[in-house]
C-alpha positions in Angstrom: -19.6 26.1 24.1 -20.1 22.6 25.5 -18.1 20.1 23.6 -19.3 17.1 25.7 -23.0 17.9 25.1 -21.9 18.4 21.5 -20.9 21.1 19.0 -20.8 21.0 15.2 -17.6 22.6 13.8 -16.9 23.7 10.2 -13.3 23.4 9.0 -11.7 24.3 5.7 -9.5 21.2 5.3 -6.1 22.1 3.9 -4.3 20.5 1.0 -2.1 17.5 1.7 -3.8 16.5 5.0 -6.2 13.6 5.6 -9.6 14.2 7.0 -8.6 12.2 10.1 -5.4 14.3 10.4 -7.5 17.5 10.5 -9.9 15.8 13.0 -7.0 14.7 15.2 -5.5 18.2 15.3 -8.9 19.7 16.3 -9.4 17.0 18.9 -6.0 17.6 20.5 -6.7 21.4 20.7 -10.1 20.9 22.3 -8.8 18.2 24.7 -6.0 20.5 25.9 -8.4 23.4 26.4 -10.8 21.2 28.4 -8.0 19.5 30.4 -9.2 16.1 29.4 -7.3 13.2 27.8 -9.5 12.8 24.7 -12.7 14.5 23.6 -15.2 12.4 21.5 -15.2 13.7 17.9 -16.0 12.4 14.4 -16.3 13.8 10.9 -19.2 13.7 8.4 -17.8 12.9 5.0 -14.2 12.1 4.1 -12.1 14.4 1.9 -9.0 12.9 0.2 -5.7 14.4 1.3 -5.3 16.2 -2.0 -8.7 17.8 -1.7 -9.6 20.9 0.3 -12.8 22.5 1.6 -15.7 21.9 3.9 -15.1 19.3 6.6 -17.8 19.0 9.2 -16.7 17.8 12.7 -19.1 16.7 15.4 -18.1 16.5 19.1 -19.6 14.8 22.1 -23.3 13.8 21.8 -23.6 15.5 18.4 -21.6 12.7 16.9 -25.0 10.9 16.6 -25.8 13.5 13.9 -22.9 12.3 11.6 -25.0 9.8 9.6 -27.6 12.5 8.8 -25.0 15.1 7.9 -23.4 12.6 5.5 -26.5 12.5 3.4 -26.6 16.3 2.8 -26.0 17.4 -0.7 -22.4 18.4 -1.5 -20.9 20.9 -4.1 -17.4 20.6 -5.6 -15.2 22.6 -7.9 -12.9 20.2 -9.8 -10.1 20.7 -12.3 -9.5 17.8 -14.7 -6.5 17.1 -16.9 -7.6 15.5 -20.1 -5.5 13.1 -22.3 -4.0 11.0 -19.5 -4.9 8.9 -16.4 -3.3 7.9 -13.2 -3.9 4.8 -11.1 -5.7 6.8 -8.4 -7.4 9.2 -10.8 -5.7 12.2 -9.2 -2.2 13.5 -8.5 -1.4 11.0 -5.8 0.1 8.8 -8.5 2.0 9.7 -11.7 0.5 9.3 -15.2 0.3 5.7 -16.3 -1.4 6.1 -19.7 -1.9 8.9 -22.2 -4.7 9.2 -24.8 -5.6 11.3 -27.8 -7.1 14.6 -26.9 -6.8 16.9 -29.9 -10.4 16.0 -30.9 -11.8 17.4 -27.6 -13.6 20.7 -28.0 -15.7 22.8 -25.6 -18.8 21.8 -27.6 -18.0 18.1 -27.1 -17.5 18.5 -23.4 -20.8 20.4 -23.1 -22.5 17.6 -25.0 -21.1 14.8 -22.8 -21.5 16.3 -19.3 -25.4 15.9 -19.2 -24.9 12.1 -19.5 -23.8 12.2 -15.8 -26.9 14.0 -14.5 -29.5 12.2 -12.3 -29.0 8.7 -11.0 -25.9 7.0 -12.4 -23.8 3.9 -11.8 -20.3 4.6 -10.6 -17.4 2.1 -9.9 -15.4 3.6 -6.9 -11.7 4.1 -7.4 -9.5 1.1 -6.5 -7.5 3.5 -4.3 -10.4 4.2 -2.0 -11.5 3.4 1.5 -14.2 0.9 0.2 -14.0 -2.4 1.9 -13.6 -5.8 0.3 -13.9 -8.7 2.7 -13.2 -6.4 5.6 -10.1 -4.9 4.0 -9.7 -1.3 2.6 -9.3 -1.3 -1.1 -6.4 1.1 -1.1 -4.4 -1.0 1.4 -4.9 -4.0 -0.9 -3.8 -2.1 -3.9 -0.6 -0.9 -2.1 0.2 -4.6 -1.3 -0.2 -5.5 -5.0 -3.4 -7.4 -4.6 -6.2 -7.4 -7.2 -9.1 -5.2 -6.4 -12.5 -5.4 -8.1 -15.2 -3.0 -6.9 -18.9 -3.1 -7.9 -20.7 -0.2 -9.4 -22.9 1.8 -6.9 -25.9 3.9 -7.7 -25.5 7.6 -6.8 -27.1 10.9 -7.7 -25.7 14.0 -9.5 -28.0 17.0 -9.3 -25.9 19.5 -11.3 -22.8 19.4 -13.4 -21.6 22.6 -15.1 -18.5 23.4 -17.2 -16.8 26.4 -15.7 -13.8 26.6 -18.0 -11.9 24.8 -20.7 -8.3 25.5 -22.0 -7.9 23.9 -25.4 -4.1 24.3 -25.3 -3.5 22.7 -21.9 -6.5 20.4 -22.2 -7.6 21.3 -18.7 -11.2 21.8 -17.7 -13.0 22.9 -14.5 -16.4 21.8 -13.5 -18.9 22.5 -10.7 -20.7 19.4 -9.4 -23.6 19.1 -7.0 -24.1 15.5 -5.9 -25.4 13.2 -3.2 -23.6 10.8 -0.8 -21.1 8.3 -2.0 -19.9 10.3 -5.1 -16.2 10.0 -5.9 -15.2 13.0 -8.0 -12.0 11.2 -9.0 -14.1 8.4 -10.5 -16.3 11.0 -12.2 -13.2 12.5 -13.8 -12.2 9.0 -15.0 -15.7 8.4 -16.5 -15.8 11.9 -18.2 -12.4 11.2 -19.8 -13.7 7.9 -21.2 -17.0 9.5 -22.4 -14.8 12.1 -24.3 -12.9 9.3 -26.0 -9.8 10.0 -24.0 -8.6 9.9 -20.4 -8.8 12.3 -17.5 -7.6 12.7 -13.9 -8.1 15.3 -11.1 -5.6 18.0 -10.6 -7.5 20.0 -8.0 -10.6 19.4 -5.9 -12.4 21.7 -3.5 -15.6 20.9 -1.6 -17.4 24.3 -1.6 -20.6 23.3 0.2 -22.2 20.6 2.4 -25.9 21.2 2.9 -26.2 24.9 3.7 -22.6 25.2 4.9 -20.4 27.0 2.5 -16.6 27.0 2.5 -16.8 30.7 3.4 -18.4 29.7 6.7 -15.5 27.5 7.7 -12.6 28.0 10.0 -9.1 27.8 8.6 -7.3 25.0 10.5 -4.3 27.2 11.3 -6.7 29.7 13.0 -8.5 27.1 15.1 -6.4 27.4 18.3 -6.9 31.2 18.2 -10.6 30.8 17.7 -10.9 28.3 20.5 -9.2 30.6 23.0 -11.8 33.2 22.3 -14.7 30.8 23.1 -16.6 30.7 26.4 -16.4 27.1 27.6 -19.3 25.8 29.7 -18.8 23.2 32.4 -18.7 19.9 30.7 -21.1 17.2 31.7 -19.8 13.9 32.8 
């Protein structure tokens, strides 16, 4: 392998770690193996800390491919809790509002989900990396500042109900979508469309382009994998 000329790596990002944290760990391992201070590396598509799954890392000259890779179609498996919301639309924050949910049936969910197919408008979460006047929205929120984000046009190719538990009011969906889709915001919007509320309890990115999560390295196994690789002489 030649990490300076460039390699593309597929990592299964673990729960509770930021995408940058996973990147930094891989960069440290590669840099130590090469005996250099800092290898050039970037990631194609951020995953929230509470999400898991496919994270694509590009090293060296392959970092120029990041923009192209970000436009690849992505697939997610998401679990939603109905009847409540949180400020971040996931479990990073505690419940702030509860809503009626006894009226929700599997039939109602199956009738509502097709509304989100095709090109849709979506307002990103206030707790997100979107920038307002050069500042990250989530940083402004944590400082108590008002955040108002504009709706963006995005594409959802497939949305499928995988399961629904009428007792716990939890549902799981499979979503195939384009760049810029916030599944947390989709959960919020599905909750509203059902006449209730919703937030994410689990999220797993199962595919990016043709790369499936089964093709990915576990982060804890990366050092062992790296030691088995033949390293070519790195270009200057």
